[in-house]
N, C-alpha and C positions, 0 to 999 in steps of 0.2 A: 582277444576276448574282452568283453565289456563287463564291468562289475557295477552293481547298483544296490541300493538299499530299498527294501520293500517293507512297508509298515502294515500290520494287521491288528485288528482288535483282538483282545484276549480270546474271545469266543471263536473267531475265525482261525486264529493261530492254533487253538486246540484242535479244531477240525482238520487243519492242514497236518498237524503232527500225527493225529490218529490215522488219517488216510495214508500218509506216507509210511507209517509203521505197518499198516495192513499190507501195503505193497512191497515192503522190504526195501524202501528207498529212504534216503535222507530227505528232510523237509526241503532243502535247497533243490535237490533233483526233482522232487515232486512239483515244485513251483516252476522249474524250467520246463518240465514235460507238459504241464498244464498250459504254459504260455505257447509252446510250439503247437499243441493240440488246438488251441484257440485260433492261432494264425491259420492252421490248416482248414478249420471249419469255415472261417471267414472267406478263404480263397474258394472253397467248394461252394459256398452260398453265392459268391459272385459269379461263378460259372453257371450255376443253376438259374440265377436271375437272368443272365444273358440268354440262356437257352429258352427260358419262358418268354422273354421279350421277343425273341425271334419267332417263336411259335405263334404268339399273339399277332405279330405283324403278318405272318403268312396266313393266319386265319382271317384277318381283316381283308387281305387281298382276295382270298377265295370268296368271302362274303360279298365283296364288291362285284366280283365277276358274276355271281348268282343274281344279285340285284340288277345288274346291267342286262343279263339275259331275260329276266322277268319283265323288265321294262320294254325290251325289244319285242317280246311276245304279248305285250298288253296286259300282263298279269299284275302290274303294279302301277 
């Protein structure tokens, strides 16, 4: 396990303490959980971005086929 020091402004630290108290966790556990949650969100966003990019490529290919068909039929 890795140990590190994290510095917060007094205002942010007060918010961390209040939030951790509401959840019944220590401030350290709250910060660990928040870090893991952020990593999970980043991974999910990467998957979504990949899926959207694939859909955009597929849509572009479909549009190209429609344009080609329109040209073949003298519609464009």
